[in-house]
C-alpha positions in Angstrom: 82.2 79.3 -23.7 80.2 77.6 -25.6 81.4 74.6 -25.1 80.9 75.0 -21.5 77.6 75.4 -21.8 77.5 72.5 -23.7 79.1 70.1 -21.4 76.8 71.4 -18.2 74.2 70.7 -20.3 75.0 67.1 -20.8 75.7 66.7 -17.5 72.6 67.7 -16.9 71.1 65.7 -19.5 72.7 63.0 -18.0 71.7 63.8 -14.0 67.8 64.0 -15.0 68.0 60.8 -17.2 70.2 59.0 -13.7 67.5 60.7 -11.9 64.6 59.0 -13.7 65.6 55.4 -13.7 63.6 52.9 -11.8 65.2 51.4 -8.4 64.8 48.5 -6.5 61.6 50.5 -4.9 59.8 53.3 -6.5 57.1 55.3 -4.6 54.4 56.1 -7.2 52.2 57.5 -4.9 53.0 58.1 -1.0 50.6 57.8 1.9 48.6 60.1 3.8 49.6 64.6 2.8 52.3 64.1 0.4 49.7 63.2 -2.2 46.4 65.0 -3.3 43.1 63.6 -4.8 40.6 64.8 -6.7 37.0 63.8 -5.4 33.4 63.9 -5.8 31.5 63.2 -2.9 28.3 64.8 -3.6 26.0 61.6 -4.9 24.8 62.9 -7.7 25.3 60.2 -10.9 28.9 59.3 -12.3 29.5 59.3 -16.1 30.2 56.1 -16.8 33.2 56.8 -18.0 34.7 58.6 -14.9 37.5 55.7 -14.2 39.0 56.3 -17.4 42.1 57.9 -17.7 40.6 60.7 -20.0 38.1 61.7 -17.8 38.0 66.0 -17.0 38.3 65.9 -12.9 39.6 69.5 -13.2 35.6 70.4 -11.8 35.6 67.9 -9.2 36.8 69.3 -5.4 40.3 68.2 -4.7 42.7 67.4 -1.1 45.3 65.5 0.6 44.9 62.1 1.7 43.5 60.6 4.5 40.1 61.8 3.1 36.9 60.6 4.3 34.9 61.5 7.7 33.8 60.4 11.5 37.8 59.7 12.2 40.4 61.7 14.0 43.5 61.7 11.1 41.2 62.7 8.2 43.3 65.4 6.3 39.9 66.5 3.7 36.9 66.1 5.2 34.4 64.7 2.7 30.4 66.1 2.4 28.0 62.7 3.4 24.4 64.7 2.6 22.5 66.9 4.5 20.8 64.4 6.8 23.5 62.1 8.7 21.1 59.0 9.1 21.1 59.0 5.2 24.7 59.7 4.5 25.8 59.1 0.8 26.8 55.4 0.2 29.6 55.8 -2.2 32.4 58.2 -2.6 34.8 58.6 -5.6 38.3 59.3 -6.1 41.4 60.1 -8.8 44.7 60.7 -8.7 47.7 61.2 -11.3 50.7 60.2 -11.2 53.4 60.2 -14.0 55.9 57.3 -15.2 59.4 57.5 -17.8 59.3 54.3 -18.7 56.8 52.0 -17.7 58.4 48.7 -18.8 61.3 49.2 -15.7 58.3 48.0 -13.6 57.0 44.3 -12.6 55.0 44.0 -9.9 52.7 46.7 -8.0 52.3 46.6 -4.5 49.2 48.9 -3.1 48.6 49.6 0.9 44.8 50.5 1.3 43.0 51.8 3.9 39.4 51.8 3.2 36.6 51.7 5.1 34.0 50.3 4.5 34.9 48.6 1.1 36.2 49.9 -2.2 37.0 48.9 -5.5 40.6 50.1 -7.5 40.6 50.7 -11.3 44.5 51.6 -12.9 44.5 53.2 -16.0 40.5 52.4 -16.5 41.0 49.0 -15.9 39.3 47.3 -12.4 42.5 46.0 -10.3 41.2 45.5 -6.4 38.0 44.7 -5.0 37.7 44.6 -1.7 34.8 43.6 0.8 32.5 44.5 -2.3 29.9 41.9 -3.7 30.8 40.2 -7.2 29.2 41.4 -10.5 28.4 45.1 -11.8 28.8 47.8 -8.9 26.7 51.0 -9.2 26.5 53.9 -6.8 24.5 52.0 -4.4 26.5 48.8 -4.2 26.8 48.4 -0.6 30.1 46.7 1.1 29.8 43.4 2.4 30.4 44.0 6.4 31.0 46.5 8.5 35.1 48.0 9.3 35.2 48.3 13.0 37.7 48.1 15.4 41.5 47.6 14.8 40.5 45.9 10.9 39.6 49.5 10.3 43.0 50.9 11.2 44.5 48.4 8.9 45.9 49.0 5.5 45.2 46.3 3.4 48.1 45.0 1.2 47.6 43.6 -2.6 50.2 42.8 -5.4 49.7 42.9 -8.7 51.5 42.6 -11.8 52.4 45.9 -13.4 51.0 45.7 -17.3 48.2 48.1 -17.0 50.8 50.6 -16.7 52.4 53.1 -19.4 54.8 55.7 -19.5 53.6 59.0 -19.3 50.7 59.7 -17.2 48.4 57.1 -15.2 45.4 57.1 -13.4 44.1 55.5 -10.5 40.5 55.9 -10.1 38.7 54.8 -6.3 34.8 54.0 -5.1 34.5 53.8 -1.6 31.5 52.2 -0.5 29.7 52.2 3.3 27.8 49.3 4.5 24.7 51.3 5.3 23.4 54.8 5.1 24.2 55.3 8.6 27.6 54.8 9.0 29.6 56.7 11.2 32.5 56.9 9.0 34.5 56.9 5.7 38.3 56.7 4.9 40.6 56.4 2.0 44.3 56.5 2.1 47.1 54.5 0.4 50.1 54.1 -1.2 51.7 52.4 -4.6 54.6 51.3 -4.6 56.6 49.6 -8.1 59.0 46.8 -8.3 61.0 45.8 -11.6 60.6 41.9 -10.1 59.9 40.0 -7.7 63.2 39.6 -6.1 63.1 43.0 -5.9 60.3 42.3 -3.2 62.6 41.1 -1.1 65.7 43.7 0.3 69.0 43.3 0.1 71.5 43.9 2.7 73.3 47.6 1.7 77.2 47.9 2.2 76.8 50.8 4.7 74.5 49.1 6.4 76.6 45.7 7.0 78.0 46.4 10.3 74.8 46.5 12.0 72.9 43.6 9.9 75.5 40.8 10.3 76.4 41.9 14.0 72.4 41.6 15.1 71.7 38.5 12.7 75.2 36.9 14.3 75.5 38.1 17.8 71.8 39.1 18.1 73.9 42.7 19.3 74.2 46.1 17.7 76.6 48.0 20.2 76.1 51.5 21.7 78.8 53.2 19.2 77.8 51.6 15.8 74.9 53.6 13.9 72.2 51.8 12.0 72.6 52.9 8.5 69.9 53.2 5.5 69.7 49.6 3.7 69.8 48.0 7.3 67.7 44.4 6.9 66.5 42.2 9.8 64.1 38.9 9.2 64.3 38.0 13.0 67.1 34.9 14.1 65.7 33.0 11.3 66.7 35.4 8.8 69.8 34.2 6.1 71.7 36.6 4.2 74.0 35.4 0.8 76.7 36.3 -0.4 75.1 39.5 -2.5 73.6 40.0 1.3 70.2 39.4 -0.1 67.9 38.2 2.8 65.9 35.4 3.5 63.4 35.0 6.1 59.8 32.9 7.4 58.8 36.5 8.9 58.5 40.5 7.2 61.9 41.9 6.5 61.7 44.9 7.9 63.7 48.0 6.3 65.5 50.6 7.3 65.3 53.5 4.8 65.3 57.5 6.0 64.7 58.4 2.4 61.6 56.1 1.5 60.2 55.7 5.1 58.1 59.0 5.6 56.6 58.0 9.2 60.0 57.0 9.6 61.2 60.8 9.1 58.0 61.9 11.6 60.0 59.9 13.9 63.1 61.1 13.8 62.4 64.9 13.4 60.9 63.7 17.1 64.7 62.2 18.1 66.1 65.9 17.0 63.4 68.0 18.9 64.3 70.8 21.4 61.8 69.3 23.3 64.7 65.9 23.9 68.2 68.5 23.5 66.9 70.4 26.3 66.8 66.9 28.7 69.2 65.1 30.3 70.8 62.1 28.5 68.2 59.4 31.2 65.5 61.9 31.0 66.0 61.4 26.9 66.3 58.2 26.8 62.7 57.9 29.3 60.6 60.6 27.0 61.8 58.3 23.7 61.0 55.2 25.3 58.0 56.5 26.3 57.2 58.0 22.4 58.1 54.5 20.9 55.3 52.9 23.3 52.9 55.9 22.0 53.6 55.4 18.4 54.1 51.4 18.6 50.6 50.5 20.2 47.0 50.4 20.2 46.1 52.6 22.8 47.4 53.5 25.9 46.2 50.1 27.1 46.6 47.4 24.7 50.5 47.4 23.4 49.8 45.3 20.1 47.2 42.4 18.6 48.7 38.7 18.3 46.2 38.1 15.5 47.8 41.4 13.6 51.0 40.5 14.2 50.4 36.7 13.2 48.6 38.7 9.9 52.0 40.4 9.3 54.3 37.4 9.5 52.0 35.1 7.1 51.3 38.2 4.7 54.2 39.7 4.4 56.7 36.2 5.0 59.7 37.2 2.8 59.2 40.6 1.3 60.1 44.2 3.2 58.3 45.8 5.3 59.6 49.0 6.2 59.8 50.0 9.8 57.3 52.9 9.6 55.0 50.7 8.0 54.4 48.5 10.8 51.6 50.2 12.5 50.1 50.6 9.0 50.0 46.8 8.6 49.3 45.5 12.2 48.0 48.3 13.7 51.2 48.2 16.1 54.6 46.9 16.9 56.7 44.5 19.1 59.3 44.1 20.5 61.8 43.7 17.4 60.1 47.0 16.2 60.0 48.6 19.1 63.5 48.4 19.4 64.6 48.9 16.6 62.8 52.3 16.2 64.4 53.1 19.7 67.6 52.2 18.3 67.2 54.8 15.6 65.9 57.5 17.7 68.4 57.0 20.2 71.3 57.4 17.5 70.1 60.3 16.1 69.5 62.2 20.0 72.9 61.8 20.6 72.6 58.7 23.2 74.6 55.5 23.5 72.3 52.5 23.1 73.3 49.2 22.0 70.0 46.7 20.6 69.5 43.3 21.9 67.8 40.2 21.0 67.5 37.2 23.0 64.3 35.7 24.8 62.9 36.8 27.9 60.7 34.9 30.8 61.7 32.0 33.7 61.7 28.8 34.1 57.8 28.4 33.6 57.9 30.6 30.8 59.9 31.7 27.9 59.7 33.5 24.8 61.5 35.5 22.0 62.3 39.1 22.9 64.1 42.3 21.9 65.4 45.2 23.8 67.6 48.3 24.2 70.4 49.3 26.5 71.2 52.8 27.6 75.0 53.7 28.2 75.2 56.8 30.4 78.3 59.2 31.0 78.9 58.7 34.7 79.3 54.7 33.7 75.4 53.6 34.6 73.7 51.2 32.5 69.9 50.4 31.8 67.9 48.3 30.4 64.9 49.3 28.4 62.2 47.7 27.1 59.5 49.3 25.3 57.6 46.2 25.2 57.4 45.4 28.9 57.4 49.3 29.8 60.1 48.7 31.6 63.3 50.9 32.6 65.8 48.6 34.8 68.7 50.2 36.9 71.6 47.1 36.0 73.7 49.1 39.1 71.1 48.1 41.7 68.7 46.2 39.9 70.5 43.0 42.4 69.1 40.4 39.6 65.8 40.6 40.2 64.2 41.9 36.7 67.4 41.6 34.7 67.4 37.8 35.4 64.2 37.1 33.1 66.8 38.8 29.8 68.0 35.6 28.6 70.1 34.7 25.5 68.8 33.0 22.8 70.5 30.3 24.2 68.5 30.9 27.0 71.5 32.0 29.6 71.1 34.7 31.5 72.2 37.9 29.7 72.9 39.7 33.1 74.4 37.5 35.1 75.0 37.7 39.0 78.4 36.1 38.8 80.1 38.2 37.2 80.0 41.5 35.6 77.2 41.8 32.9 79.7 42.5 30.5 81.6 39.5 30.0 78.1 37.8 28.8 78.1 40.3 25.9 79.1 39.7 22.6 83.0 40.8 21.4 81.8 43.8 19.6 79.4 45.4 21.9 82.3 48.0 22.2 82.6 48.8 19.0 
């Protein structure tokens, strides 16, 4: 009996040690409501050592992120004082997290949305300063400029060395500063991820996702019977994969990871909803297309922002970006993000949907594009284009609209002279 108990205890200890090891990426602080912060918003003078790990913040208020006021997506509303024309300039926040072995992490990535400016301290050391002047920062220091429009909705991305981490308890302290005392809103949300080295910022394709990743990379088509698994990577048509599955690209590398991507989890919850289950396949696909458009657009009138997407491509070139983080980082998703999300949701909603990449346009103008195909049980087939907000019945279109959809070599993807299937890659039925 004792031997059995000892063996069970040994197995448990091994599992605990294994679980505590840092993988290719470790989420140290998650976005939004999954993280709770201590905060002070009463405008009272702060003690000089409030940024230090040993500071006692037990008397501070606490709440889940996002924190602030004046925005619709706030989880915890802060107090700004009795006079809306003389709001408190600065609010302060603290959050602690534990690491078993800090030596396993070499790079940290912060994704921060702060309105208007912020300073971030890790274990008492300043590591980030955004939209604030150089020199000493006090409670009365004002942000350099106002965050408005799309800018105030985007998360800023910062890479820093992990040297300030310690094994055990770590503390992030943040002060958010307004541009003036009449500012209408204040906002803070943050995620922190750790990586063992620079290479781990660039994802590796997982074996379970090999077929979908390689098919899309080589043929620009993932068939309706092929599911996209966690570990799928897409870096655009110029992406390269080495023999180990390491991806290289001149643009961001989109990652599918249902376990770590909280935003993607929320999208998948909708795909499993009773609302969708009650619909016939075509209406289910139509509802999913509307959902993707709503969640990947800036608003109902503006689907995307060219400067923001250029920023995403430039700032995250050859680095992994979770699909659910796209709208945080550039405000909206373009065709490649939308088509991938639609395919993932359709797979979960028991729809036969393909993921397609090619070009779109006519003789005067052609550009890269991505879209989906829906296969119905009765044999009908539809183009689902969430970027163009278009659903096309390939059986009755007569080539009027579908003629704009081209292969990457600018040949018709759906030629009139022969069945569309003849132009698809051979694996399309798999």
